[in-house]
C-alpha positions as CSV (number, residue, x, y, z in Angstrom):
1,M,26.7,13.0,-109.7
2,T,25.6,10.5,-111.8
3,K,22.7,7.9,-110.6
4,F,23.3,3.8,-111.6
5,L,19.5,3.2,-113.3
6,G,20.6,-0.5,-113.7
7,R,21.1,0.2,-117.7
8,R,24.2,-1.4,-119.5
9,R,26.1,0.7,-122.0
10,A,25.8,-0.3,-125.7
11,S,30.0,-1.5,-125.7
12,D,28.9,-3.8,-122.6
13,A,26.4,-5.7,-124.4
14,G,29.2,-8.1,-125.8
15,E,31.2,-8.6,-123.6
16,V,31.7,-12.2,-121.4
17,A,31.6,-11.2,-117.6
18,D,34.6,-12.8,-115.8
19,D,33.6,-15.8,-113.8
20,N,35.5,-17.8,-111.4
21,P,36.1,-21.4,-112.4
22,L,35.9,-22.7,-109.4
23,D,32.9,-21.7,-108.8
24,M,31.0,-24.6,-110.3
25,V,33.8,-27.1,-107.5
26,A,31.4,-25.5,-104.9
27,N,28.2,-26.3,-106.5
28,L,29.0,-29.9,-107.3
29,F,30.2,-30.3,-104.0
30,D,27.0,-29.4,-102.7
31,V,25.5,-32.0,-105.3
32,A,27.6,-34.6,-103.8
33,T,26.3,-33.7,-100.1
34,V,23.0,-34.0,-101.0
35,L,23.4,-37.5,-102.8
36,A,25.1,-38.7,-100.2
37,V,22.7,-37.8,-97.6
38,G,19.6,-39.5,-99.8
39,L,21.8,-42.3,-100.0
40,M,22.4,-42.8,-96.3
41,F,18.7,-42.0,-96.0
42,A,17.9,-45.1,-98.3
43,L,20.3,-47.6,-96.8
44,V,18.7,-47.1,-93.4
45,S,15.3,-47.4,-94.2
46,A,15.8,-50.1,-96.6
47,Y,17.9,-52.1,-93.9
48,R,15.5,-51.5,-90.8
49,L,18.4,-49.8,-88.9
50,M,16.4,-47.4,-87.3
51,D,14.9,-50.2,-85.2
52,L,18.2,-51.4,-84.0
53,L,18.5,-48.0,-82.4
54,S,14.8,-47.8,-80.6
55,P,14.0,-49.3,-77.0
56,E,10.5,-50.4,-77.7
57,T,11.8,-52.7,-80.3
58,E,12.5,-56.6,-80.5
59,V,14.9,-57.5,-83.3
60,T,16.3,-60.9,-84.3
61,I,19.2,-61.1,-86.8
62,T,21.3,-64.0,-88.2
63,K,24.7,-63.9,-89.2
64,Q,26.7,-66.4,-90.8
65,D,30.4,-66.0,-91.3
66,A,33.1,-67.2,-94.3
67,K,33.5,-70.3,-92.2
68,G,29.8,-71.0,-92.2
69,N,29.2,-70.7,-88.2
70,L,26.0,-68.9,-87.5
71,E,25.5,-66.3,-85.0
72,V,21.8,-64.8,-83.9
73,I,21.9,-61.6,-82.7
74,V,18.7,-60.7,-80.2
75,K,17.7,-57.2,-79.4
76,K,15.1,-56.9,-76.4
77,G,14.9,-53.2,-75.6
78,K,18.1,-51.9,-74.3
79,E,19.7,-55.8,-73.9
80,V,21.8,-57.0,-76.7
81,K,22.7,-61.0,-76.8
82,I,24.6,-63.0,-79.3
83,Q,24.5,-66.2,-79.3
84,K,26.5,-68.7,-81.6
85,V,24.8,-71.7,-83.2
86,T,26.6,-75.0,-83.1
87,D,25.7,-78.3,-84.5
88,K,26.8,-79.9,-81.2
89,S,24.1,-82.0,-79.5
90,L,23.7,-81.8,-76.0
91,Q,23.2,-83.8,-73.1
92,G,21.1,-83.4,-69.6
93,Q,18.1,-83.9,-67.8
94,G,14.9,-82.3,-68.4
95,L,11.2,-82.7,-68.2
96,R,9.1,-82.9,-71.6
97,L,6.5,-79.5,-72.2
98,G,4.2,-80.7,-74.5
99,V,4.7,-81.4,-78.4
100,A,4.4,-78.8,-81.3
101,Y,2.8,-79.8,-84.4
102,K,3.4,-78.2,-88.1
103,L,0.3,-77.8,-89.7
104,A,0.0,-77.9,-94.1
105,D,-0.4,-74.4,-94.4
106,G,3.1,-73.6,-92.2
107,R,1.4,-72.6,-88.9
108,V,3.0,-74.3,-85.9
109,I,0.6,-75.2,-83.0
110,Y,1.9,-76.0,-79.4
111,V,0.0,-78.4,-77.1
112,P,1.3,-78.6,-73.9
113,E,1.3,-81.7,-71.5
114,G,0.1,-82.1,-68.2
115,V,-0.8,-78.6,-67.7
116,P,-2.3,-78.6,-63.6
117,G,-5.9,-78.2,-63.5
118,K,-6.6,-79.9,-66.6
């Protein structure tokens, strides 16, 4: 009985090993899977979609459809509200609460009217 010492015979030196041609397909599948997961991670982080899943965040999204109708989606905690924006004017009775001023630097200042105790 002879021991195999890991040496190759001289006649084996020039032979090409018989590889299965489908082995490359498995490698391509692995590469495609890694690329797909990386792309999904990049999209989630780019659009901050994880904020939609977190219960502590408040998210406001505006969406316009092909007809030009505008929707505002507001998520506060676990509650999601969808509001449709229209150009119709409303009528009713109300109480004036104050005046808002827009400054030159873009800030908006709200001045309440009729505050009790002042």
